[in-house]
C-alpha positions, 0 to 999 in steps of 0.5 A: 621203429614204433612197430619194432618197439611194440614187438620187443615189448611183447605188445605185438605178435604179428610179423613186422614186415607184413604189418608194415606193408599192410599199414602202408597199403591201407594208408595209401588206399585211404589217401587215394580215396581222399584225393579223389573226393577232394578233386570233385571240390577242387574242380568246382573251385578252380573253375571259379577261383584261381587256386595256389597251393602253399605247403610246408613240404620236403622238396617233392610236393610238385611230384606228389601233386602231379602223381595224384592228378591235382596239377590242373587245379592249381595255378602254382605250387609253393613249397617251403623246401623250394622257397626257403620259407616255412609256415607260419612265416607270412612271407610264404603266403605273400609269395602266393598273394603277389601272383594272385589277380585279385586284391588281398582282401578278396583272397581266402586261405584254407588251412588246417592249422590255426598257428601255421595257416589262419594267424599268418593269413589274417596278418596279411589281411586275407579271409580264412577257412579253418578245416577242423580236425584233431588238434596237434596239441592239448593247448587251446588256440583261439580260432579267429578264422572267418569260417570253420568246416570239417570237410573240404566240400563244405567250402562250396556252401560258404558265402564266398564272393567271386 
């Protein structure tokens, strides 16, 4: 839709189908690189800690996790569309806490959203790691996370217990 709009308004001279395919290929390639990079960190973390993935997703997260080879790193995948709960509702995180073999105070939730991850995690008594990125809005939110990182592999340098 965006590409069509740009073309209709004379801002884009390229063939939309070709450009769309090139953009999709580039995005997929970057995603594969990011996933491969993340696997190195997840391999280390999952050998030391039980990991559960909690995500707002559309009903096919387990398939995506399987296809990218991430399944071995997670004890469980909890997806909003499957459990009828969406972050920031703390109950979606509580589902994960209920199956974790450690006390809640020893659990650390990693997320990229203060509203959807950090606030609900803290409300449950968990520690938090905020992956910093581009903000979703201009509104400044108070970051009450225990740690802030820019890249997943920085977790390995944090003074986590376990």
